[in-house]
C-alpha positions in Angstrom: 0.0 0.0 0.0 1.4 3.4 -1.1 0.0 6.9 -0.8 -0.6 7.2 -4.6 -2.7 4.0 -4.5 -5.2 5.4 -1.9 -8.6 6.7 -2.8 -8.7 10.5 -2.8 -10.6 10.8 0.5 -7.9 8.7 2.3 -5.1 10.7 0.7 -6.7 13.9 2.0 -7.2 12.4 5.5 -3.5 11.5 5.9 -2.4 14.8 4.4 -4.5 16.7 7.0 -3.2 14.5 9.7 0.4 15.3 8.8 -0.5 19.0 8.7 -1.8 18.7 12.2 1.4 17.0 13.3 3.4 19.8 11.7 1.4 22.3 13.8 1.8 20.2 17.0 -1.7 18.9 17.1 -2.9 15.3 17.1 -2.7 13.2 14.0 -6.4 12.8 13.5 -8.5 13.9 10.5 -11.9 13.3 8.8 -13.6 14.1 5.6 -17.2 14.0 4.4 -18.1 12.9 0.9 -21.3 13.2 -1.1 -23.1 10.4 -2.8 -20.7 10.5 -5.7 -17.6 10.3 -3.5 -16.6 13.9 -3.8 -15.1 15.5 -0.7 -17.5 18.3 0.4 -16.1 19.0 3.9 -13.1 18.2 6.0 -11.7 18.7 9.5 -8.5 18.0 11.4 -7.5 17.9 15.0 -6.4 21.4 16.1 -6.3 20.8 19.9 -2.8 22.2 20.3 -3.3 25.3 18.2 -4.8 28.7 19.1 -7.0 29.1 16.1 -10.2 28.9 18.1 -10.9 30.2 21.6 -11.2 26.7 23.1 -8.9 24.3 21.1 -9.7 21.4 23.3 -13.0 21.0 21.4 -11.4 21.3 17.9 -11.7 17.6 17.1 -11.5 16.3 13.5 -15.0 14.9 13.1 -16.6 17.8 14.9 -14.8 20.2 12.6 -15.7 18.3 9.5 -19.4 18.3 10.4 -19.3 22.0 11.5 -17.6 22.9 8.2 -20.3 21.2 6.1 -22.2 23.9 4.2 -25.7 22.5 4.3 -27.0 25.4 2.2 -24.9 24.0 -0.7 -25.1 20.3 0.4 -28.5 19.8 2.1 -28.8 16.0 1.6 -27.0 15.2 4.8 -28.3 11.7 5.2 -26.8 10.7 1.8 -23.2 11.7 2.8 -20.4 9.6 4.4 -18.0 10.6 7.0 -14.6 8.9 6.8 -12.6 9.0 10.0 -9.0 8.0 10.6 -9.8 7.2 14.2 -13.0 6.1 16.0 -14.9 9.2 17.1 -14.9 10.2 20.7 -18.1 11.0 22.7 -18.2 14.6 21.5 -17.7 13.7 17.9 -20.1 10.8 18.0 -22.8 13.1 19.4 -22.0 15.7 16.8 -22.4 13.3 13.9 -25.7 12.1 15.3 -27.0 15.6 15.7 -25.4 16.8 12.4 -27.3 14.4 10.2 -24.5 12.0 9.1 -25.8 8.5 8.7 -22.8 6.6 7.3 -19.4 6.5 8.9 -16.3 4.6 7.8 -13.5 4.2 10.4 -9.9 3.1 10.0 -8.8 2.5 13.6 -10.7 1.4 16.7 -10.1 3.3 19.9 -10.6 1.3 23.0 -9.7 4.2 25.2 -11.6 7.2 23.8 -13.8 5.7 21.1 -17.6 6.0 21.6 -19.3 4.5 18.6 -20.7 1.7 20.7 -22.7 4.3 22.7 -25.0 4.8 19.7 -26.7 1.5 20.4 -27.2 2.5 24.1 -29.1 5.6 23.3 -32.7 5.2 22.1 -32.5 8.6 20.4 -29.2 7.8 18.6 -30.2 4.2 17.7 -33.3 5.5 15.9 -31.1 7.5 13.5 -30.1 4.4 11.7 -26.4 5.2 11.5 -24.3 2.6 9.7 -20.7 2.1 10.7 -18.1 0.4 8.6 -14.8 -0.7 10.2 -11.8 -1.1 7.9 -9.1 -3.7 8.2 -5.6 -3.5 9.8 -4.0 -1.8 6.8 -5.4 1.7 7.2 -5.8 1.2 11.0 -2.1 0.5 11.4 -1.3 3.6 9.3 -3.6 5.7 11.4 -1.9 4.6 14.6 1.5 5.0 13.0 0.8 8.7 12.2 -0.4 9.2 15.8 2.7 7.5 17.1 5.0 9.7 15.1 3.3 12.7 16.6 3.6 11.5 20.1 7.3 10.6 19.7 8.0 14.0 18.3 6.2 16.1 20.9 5.3 14.1 24.0 8.0 14.6 26.6 6.2 12.8 29.4 7.6 9.2 29.4 4.8 7.8 31.5 2.0 9.3 29.4 3.8 8.4 26.2 4.1 4.8 27.2 0.5 4.7 28.2 -0.6 6.1 24.9 1.5 3.8 22.8 0.1 0.8 24.7 -3.4 2.1 23.9 -2.5 2.5 20.2 -1.1 -1.0 20.1 -4.3 -2.8 21.3 -5.4 -3.3 17.7 -2.6 -1.8 15.7 0.8 -2.7 17.2 2.4 -3.0 13.8 1.8 0.6 13.0 3.2 1.7 16.4 6.4 -0.3 15.8 6.8 1.0 12.3 6.6 4.6 13.5 9.1 3.9 16.3 11.5 2.5 13.7 11.0 5.4 11.4 11.5 8.1 14.0 14.6 6.3 15.4 16.1 6.1 11.9 16.3 9.9 11.9 14.4 10.3 8.6 11.8 12.6 10.2 13.6 15.8 11.3 12.5 19.3 12.4 11.4 21.6 10.9 8.7 19.3 9.5 7.6 19.8 5.9 3.8 20.2 5.7 3.9 18.7 2.1 5.7 15.5 3.2 2.6 13.4 3.9 3.0 11.1 0.9 6.7 10.5 1.7 5.9 9.9 5.4 3.1 7.5 4.5 5.2 5.5 2.1 8.1 5.3 4.6 5.8 4.0 7.2 4.3 1.5 4.8 7.7 0.3 4.0 8.6 -0.1 7.6 5.4 -2.1 8.2 6.1 -4.4 5.3 9.6 -5.0 6.7 8.2 -5.8 10.1 5.7 -8.3 8.7 8.4 -9.9 6.5 10.6 -10.2 9.6 7.8 -11.8 11.6 7.1 -14.3 8.8 10.8 -15.2 8.6 10.9 -15.7 12.4 7.8 -17.9 12.4 9.2 -20.0 9.5 
C-alpha cells in the first residue's frame, strides 16, 4: 500500500493528519463525501493550536461536520464521514445531531472511542447510523501517524508509554513501524507540511519490513 494508491478521500485524511502533526496537534482527521464520493467537507484535530478560543474542542470529526455547508449540500443523510480514528463521545454526538448517517472508520479506539454508545441511546439508535470498520492496513497507518506525533512532541515518558500501549491494542504493527522510522532519523525538524506522501510511504515500507521479519521468524 502506497499513498498514490489510496482513494482521494484517504489521501486527504492523511495529508490533513500530517498538517496537524506539523502544527503540533494530534494526527487525526476526517472528511465528508457526497453520494458520488466527492469531498465536500473536512476537518482535522487542532487541539494544540490557538486558532479557536477553546482548542480542546477542535476535534477532527466535529470540525468536518461543523464545516459542512448545508446550504450547498443539504442532503446530509446521503453523505459519508470517513474518519482516521474512531470518534470520541463529543464527535459521535456531533455526527448524530449533524445528520450524518454513514461512517467509515480506519482504527478502533478502546480508550476514547464512543461509537458503541449509539446503540445504548434510544434517540441515537433510531437515527439508523451505519458504521463500517476497515481492516488493519489503514488502521495500522492511522496509529503510525499518531505514534509519530507523540514521539516528536510528548515529553512525558509515563504518558507516552500509556498512549502507545493504547495505540497497540489493535494496531501494534503501526506503532512499531513509527518507532522504527523516528529512530532512523528520517523525520527531522522543521517538519515539511507537504511531506505526507513521503511519510506515508516510509511508514508503509517499515510495516512491510516488520511483517516480513515476523514471517521469517515464524518460518
